[in-house]
N, C-alpha and C positions, 0 to 999 in steps of 0.2 A: 642682548644691545639692549644696551642704555638709553634711556628716555635721552635726546637733548637740551626740553625744555622741562620741567618740574611741570607734576597737574595742579590746575585751578581748583580745590575745593567750595563753592560760596558755604559761607559767615551761615548762612541758616539753617545747613548743615549740622554744622556742633552746635549753634545754639539748638536743637531740637532734640539733636542728644544729650546733650546736656542735661533738659526739662524731663525729659525722659528718663530720664536714671533719676531725678530729683523725683518723678512722681514714685518710680519703683521702692526708691529709700523710702517716702515716704507712708505708702500703703505696703510694706515689712513693716516698716516700725508700728505702726501704729494699728496692724489685720494679720502680722503673721503671716504674710502668702506665701513666703520661702523657706517658711518652718519648718515642713515636711523635706524639702529638700536639701536644706543644710543638713537635717536629720538625718536626712539619708547618703549624702555624703561623709559625715560623720562617722557614722553607723559601717559605713562600707570603709571609710577609715581606719580603720576602729579591726574590724571582718583582718583586710589584707593584713593588719599587724600583728593578730592574734594565729592568724593560720601557720608560723616557726612555728610558734608555741604549741601549736595544739599540734603538730607533724609531730614534736619534739616529746611531747609527754608522752603520744601514742608508740611511739618508737621505743622513747625509756620504757613502757609499763610494757609490752612488749617482754622485751630482754628480758624483762623484773620476771613476766612469769616466763616464758623458757628458762631461765636460770631456777624457777620456783617451783614449777615442774619436774627435772633434773634431782633435784636436790629429795622431791618429795618417791620419784621410782628411786632414786638410790636407798631411801630412806624401805622400798617396800623390799628390794632384792634385800637390802639388809635382813630385814626381819623372815623374810619366807628361808632366809639360808639361816638364821635363827632358832627357826619353829622346825624346819626341816632336820638341824640336832635334833634340836627336841626331842623333836616325833621318832630319830634315829635309835639317840641313846636309849629311850624308849622301848622301843619295839626287840634293843637288844638286852636287856634288862628284863624283859618282861621272859623271853623267850631263853635266856639264863638260868629267872626262877623258875620256868617251865620244866630245860636241862636237871635243874636241883631235883623239883617235885618227884619228878619221871624217877632219879636215881634215886629217891628216900622209897618210893613206892617200890621200884624193882628190888632194891635191898630187903627192905621187909617183907616182903614177897617171899622172895626166894628161902630168906632165913623162916620163915612158916611154914613156905610147903618143902623141901628139901630136911627143914631140922639140923641145918650147918651154916654156920658162918664163913669159912673156909673160904669165901669167893670173891670176883672182882668182878667189877662193873663196864664193861667196853661200847665205846661208840660206834655204830657203823661205819663203812670204810664205804664204799661199796658194793654194792651186788651184779653181775652176771647178769644180769636185767634180758640179754639177745638169749641168749639158752636157760631161762627158768622162764619168758611164757612163751615158747616155741618146741623146745632138745630136750633129751634126757639127762643130761648136766645141772642141777643146784645145788650153788655155792655164794656164802656170803662172802665178806673179810670187814673185818672191824679192827677199829687202831689200836695199840701198843706201843701207845704213846712211852711208857713206861720202861720195856724192851723186858716185860719177865716173858720167864723162859716156863713155855706149858709143856703141858705133852701132846700126846697125841692118846684121839677118841673116849677127851674129855666132853662133858654134858654140856651142851649149851641150853639153856632158859630165858623166855619171854616171852611177852604176854597172858604172862599164865599161865604157862606151859611149855617143856619145850621143845625147843626146834631144829634141832641137829646135834651134829657130836664135833667137837675140835681134828680138824685133819691135822695139821701142821701153819709150823712159825716161818714165816719168810723176813726177815729184820726187824721193824716195827707194824708187822701185816700179819692177823691171826685169820686162817682160812677155817671154813663153816664149809661142811658138808649137809647137805639139809634135809630133812625126811623124805622130803619128794622127789630127791634125786634117784635115779632109777637104782645104782650102786646100793645104794644102802637100806638095810635090815631092821627092821624094827623088830624086838620082842610085846609083843602086847593079848588084850583078853578084853570078852567081852563076858558078861552075863550065859552063855552059851558057847563060846570058843577061847583059843591057846595059840597062835598063829607067830610065823615073821612075814609081818606085812612089808610090802618090798614100794619105794616110790615109785611113781606113773610116770615120772620124766611130764607132770601138770601141775600147774600151782595149787601146795596146798592137796595133791591129794595123794592118797597111798592106795594099796589094795591087799586081799587074801584069796587065796583061792584053798576055796570049802570042799566036801567029800558034800555032796548032794542029798544022799544016803543016812546020813550022821543025824541017828533022834536025838541030837540033843540040835542037829540044827533049826533056828525059827528067822521067819521071814520078818527082821527087829531093824525097820528102817528106824532110825533116831536112833537106837545105843546109844548109848557113851562107851565112850575105846577107854581105856587102859592101858600105860604100862606092868609090861606083866613080873619084873623086876627079873627074866635072863638077861644070859647076857656078863652080867657086870656093871655095866654102864651106867644106863639107868634106874632112879631107884623107883620099889614096888609104887599101885594102885597110883598115880599119877595121871591126871584124863589129860588125854591127851591131842579128843576127836570126834566124831557121830560118824556111824550109818548113816551113806546119803544115798545110795542106790544098794541093791546087787539083783546081778545078770546071768543066764546060765551060760557055763564058760565052756563047757563039753555035758556030753551024757550023765553026766556020772561026778561033776565038776559046777560049781555057782564062785565069780567073785564078789565078794565085799570091798565095795567102794567106801573111803572112809576120808570123811574131809576134815584137815587138820583144825587144831582150837585155833592157832595160834598164824597174824599172819606175818611175813621178812617183809614185806610194800608196807605193812603200816607201823613199825616199830624204831627204835633210835636207838637203845640200849638194849646188851645182850651179856647177863651173865653167867660165869662159869666157874664153875665149883675148883679151886685149884688151894693147894696155903699160902704158896708162894707167890699168888695175886693180887694186886694191888688196886683197889678202887681208885680212878680216877675225879 
């Protein structure tokens, strides 16, 4: 509600206010009484003005940092990919070099051992591992990439010795029966006996049954066993294993257990003598 008449202010109040202002002004001019207050106000004003700039700069720096981190992460990924590619190529090259060395060494061993250069080198395709480790059938399968025609019963060489013989070819696969197969018979000899050794159906084992009353029989565990050359398949005097144990089989017989020299689980390349064979 509006006042009906104006309020009266005494003149002395104006005079007191005027003189008080002059006093404050004089005090500030001569002694800087309000200088700290003015500085505080100016600083506050500047601070208020700087806040948006600081916020903008922080946001800009954060965004720039995120972009740089993304760029660094991308560069790191590209470098990791390049390193992985280099390592992969190096691994492949080393494996190829190792394979080439194995092929050359096997070829040279075959020529030196068999005195025959009519042979082919084949890479393993697979091994019937389940039967090999537990049962009587021991077979490996070789890659026949060039579809070379091979006869059955050709000697197969690996690991510095004979390891079995070809059984057949199917498309581009060569089936090999190993010495340890129970259906395989291998003519062998030692310093004191000849026999036809049969596979034991256990990895790397064949055996012979001998007459215990034979005058030439001796308990020679560790003796080297050689191919006898009989049978017309395997050449004579090739080391194929050693006598690992001699066990009584019956009243007049003993079983001579022979551990083979070559382990098919450790071989990658196999040699087969054949005039038609090509090297891989």
